[in-house]
C-alpha positions, 0 to 999 in steps of 0.5 A: 441440364443443370449445368446449363441452367448454372451457366446461364445464371452466371452469365446473367449475374455478370451482366448485371455487375458490369452494368453497375456505375457505367454510363452505357444503359442497360435494357431495363435500367438506364443510367440517370443522365441517359435519355433515349428518344426515337426518330421516325421518318417520314412523320407524315405521308400518303399512299395510294390504296394497295401500295406500300412504303417504308418507315425507318425508326431509330433509337438515339441516346443523348448523354447530358444534353449531348447531340442524340447519337444512334443506339447500337445495336438498335433495339427491337422496334415493333410497329402498330396501326390505328386502322386495320385497313392499314398493315405494317410488316415487321421491318416497317413497310406500311401497307395501304391495305393487307399484308399477306403472311410472307410480307410480299403482297399488298391487297387493297381493302374494300373500303378506305380509312377516314382521315389519317391513320397513326402508325405507332413505332415502339421499342420496349426495351428502351420505352420509347415511342413515335408516331407517324401519319398516313392517309390512303386514297385511291390511285390519282390518274390526273390531277388538275389545279384551280384557285380559290380565293386572295388573302392579304395575309401570307405571314401565317400559313393555315394548317390542314384543318382549316376548311375552305368554302365548298363554293370557291370563286370561279375564274371570272372573279379571280384577279388576273394577278396577285399583288406583292405579298398576298397570297392565292390558295390553290387547290388540287382536284385528282381524278381516279382512273375512271374519271371520277373526282377524289375528294379533297379533305379540306372540302369534305373532311368526312369522305373516306379515302379523301386527300389532304392539301399537304399530301401533296408536294407543292412546287414552283417553277421560279421561287423568285416570283412566288413561294408555295406553302405544304398546304397549297398557298402560294404568296406573291414575291416579285413581278412575274409568272411562274407555274404551280405544280402539285405531285402526289405519289408520282402523278404530277398536275397539270401546271396553273400559273401564278402571276405576281402583278407587274409594275404600272406607275412610278411617282417620283418625289424628293425629300431632304438628305440626311445620310439616314432614312428619308423623312418628309416632306416629299415633294413632286415640285421642281428644285430650283435652288440646289447648291453645288455638292448638295444632295437630296433624296429621290424617292420612288413610290411604285404601284402594280396594276392592282394599284397596290404598292410594290417594291421591286428592282431594279429601277433606273434613276435618270438625269438628263445631264449626267455630268451635273448630277449623279444618282447612287443607290440609298435604300429600296426604291430610294436613291441619293441625288448629288449635284456636281456642277452648276447647270439645269436638268431634269430627272425621272425613274424608270422601269424598262425591260428586260432588267425591269418588268421583262415580258412574259409568255402567254400562261393560264392562271386561275383567272384564265388565259393571260398574255403579256400585253393584257397583264402589263408586262414587258412595257417601260414605265416612266415616272413624273419629271422633276426639273432641277437647277444647280446654282453657281458658275463654271468655266470650260473650253470652247472648241472651234474647227471648220473646213476653211482657213480665213484671211484678210481679203475679200475673197474668202479661202476655199476648202482644200483643193484636190490633191493638195495637203491642207492643215486641218486644226482643232482650236481650243479657247478659254471660255472666260477670256477667249484666249487660244489655249490649244491648237490640235492638229487634225489627221482629216478634214472634219465635216462634224464636231460633237462633244461627249456629254461627260465633256471628255472627248470630241469626235470629228467626223470625216471622209477619211476616218473618225478623229477622237480628241482626249479633252484632258490631254488634248491629243487627237487620234484616228480611231479605226473601231473594228467594223463588224463583218468588215475588213482590217482596212475598213474605217468609220467615215461620215458625219458624227450626228450624236453621242449618248447621254452616258457617253458610250455610244457614238453614231455616224452617217456617211450619206455619200455611201449610204451607211450608218455606223453605230460605235460602242467605245467603251464596252465591245469597242467595236462598230456595227455597220448598216446600209441605210441611205440619207440618215441625218438625225438622231436622238438617244433615251435619256436612259440609254435604252434606245435610240432612234435614227432618221432620214429621208427613208424613215425612223429606225429604232435600235436597242442601245446594248446590242445595236439590234434594230427593233422597229422601223417606221416608214416616213419621209424627209426626217430631219430631227428627232427629240426624245421627250423628258418624260419618256413616253414618246419621241418627235420627229419633224421633216414632212410634218411634225409627228409624235411616236410612242416609245412602245409602239412606233407603228401608230404615230400621232400627228399634232393637230393643228400641225404648225411647223412646215420645216425644221432644219434647226432641230427639235429641243425639249424641256420640262416646266413643272413637270410638263414636257414641252417640244420646242423648235423653229420653222422658217417664220416663227417659233413653236411650243408644244405643251405635251401631256401624258398619263405619267404626270401627276400634280404637284404636291407636298406630303408628309407620308408617301402613302398620301401621294395622289397616283393618277395615270397609268405610267405605262408607256404602252397603256398611257395616252399622250395629248398635245395642247392645242393651239400651240405657242407660236411666236413670229420671227423675221429671219433672212436665212435658213436656221440649221443649229438651235441651241437650247440653254436648259438653265434659262429655258431659252433657245438661240439660233447659233447656225444658219445656212452658210450660203447666206450672202453678206447683205443677209447679216444681222446685228442680232441673234434670234432666240425664244424664251419658253417661260415668258413665251416670247422671242428674244433678240441679243445685240451683237457688236456689228451684223453677223451670220452665225455658223455654229455655237453653244452655251455654258452648263450654267447658261451665263454665256453664249458662244457662236462663230461668224464668217461675215463683214460688210467689206472684208469677210473675217472670222470671229469667235463671239461671246454674249453674257446671258446672266446680265438681263432678262432677254428682252429685245436689245438688253443683252449684247456682245461683251466679247469677240476675238478674230480667229484664223479658221472659219467656224464652221463647227463650235461646241462648248464642253460640258464641265 
């Protein structure tokens, strides 16, 4: 025994000597620069009565502020509970009740603690301790959620000690949606297995076994729509709907939706461009004197359905002529508008599903059941319209083609006889000199000519296939765009009716075979073929979201990206369609003049009085001081409808965007469209039925550039008829001799009008004419033909290339 005692003393002395001067701490006297700490996980948790869970305690060592590292071996750690109704095993198993002697069975106590119980972990050898909090409650069989109140201050999440009123707002008092950056307090109501409610500590803090808000694990389905704190505060982020869940020890609540308010209206303003942050003045007025190359800011003020400001993306900034002006993103809800070439255009901002304000599924929120329609999701929203004009001049090319070659005899050359090879040409003339610059041989006899808005391509339809002419190289080719579901030998046939504003989509109608072809020239580079008889008109939305086609069987609506038909409205004898500059509606003419909402095609509106009787020349649209106008010409008179919608705002100039007066909803599906009555009507004496009316946006004037080619020589007139929108009067442009116009167009800058004729008093001749529109005001007789040139093609189709 003495020897053993001696060996023990020697061993202890050796240990003490080894610790001298070492950086390794002993159990009794740590080195000067050693710092011990304890990490306890978790620091806060909850348990059902009778359940248990492990906590982990680790002692770390940090030397001279180095990163803490776990001590090895770990010292002995003991655990203590501040309440005898919660017991802990030596291994750190926390029992919401009392352990048996072997720490195998956790038995719940008759009563539950009130509030949090403190669990302490203590390492005596290192003199470090750490605590955790645990709340004990009855087992929740089910959990339901409800909302309390809306708060505008989500920046500071309140703690668990903040009490909420015991009489929260009921569903009828809560808003159906929450504005961006506002928040709602969600409260969980758990029920035990007998269906009895388990108390919430925030509402009744003194209740034994109550559950704290942060005992739950709060989650949302879509973190882009909302975020949720540990206490159930949900803050609105971006428009949309997301479900909120509360999980408690394996029991998950029934979902309750949270709705961030959708956009409702947009006010568009412009301000001076400074290559920095936009500064006042901000104005909704038209811009009448931009210069080529100049820039301005286009600022969108977006309001949600609660009338509060909203920042969301992506908004689409739309110009009626992408060649004249372009937009480039600059700041949130601000884009830079650049003037590229002379001309006039309108602009607006839009939020169009599915990229902006997409539809949502039906949901149940604290305010009660909600639907996409009722809440405001899934609707296109357009701003007010701002008109702009870019000063300057631009020259271009004038394209001429037709189905007949002219001669100098009194008998006109007929169309190409059957079974014979006849030459077909597209001739290109300089807009300033009217000299012939290019002659392009065509593979087929053309029946139509349409130039893409970007000025890069001309499309000529025929019964033998679509011809595409590159207006840079002036080369032609027969494009056989693969037809989805068709044979390799199938070709796109028919008349070219139109090209989309972004120059991507082309539409042809083959009336003979009852077919319609929709072509994507830059995306899939394929054609989709539909069997629809007698389609004669098309109109594209300026934002390229949709397009509408019409004929004798009705109006058909298509989604541009997919060519999927979205609506059909049976009508009769549709011969012209025009999309309004404010995006709220489109008009069709035929049996009657009818207004369709771009959101609801099934409820058309007929203007009263409905002035037009037959509109074979086509409908035109423009906007004056932000107010859209629908223009046209029937057999006896010009007509001008002023169209008002709830997206319009009063012209105003403000020093702060917050000072804008945001009248109206701006929501297409919730807006109202009214038509000023009576419309402006100006009588006109026409000898031939108009078949083409050309609108010059820069001048706010339209001209008859094509009439029924069956008109006889005696129907020729020494004037071209026109209408002045601003002065609301007819204008007459004097020609050098009586003419019968067949087709024409106008320069972007509005200076020159071009048209082709096949007429004469004794000898029929083909001529390309030009009238200088910049020399007068358009009063009768003041503007005359300033240049013409004979051509050898009957100019059935004349087009001015946009530049």
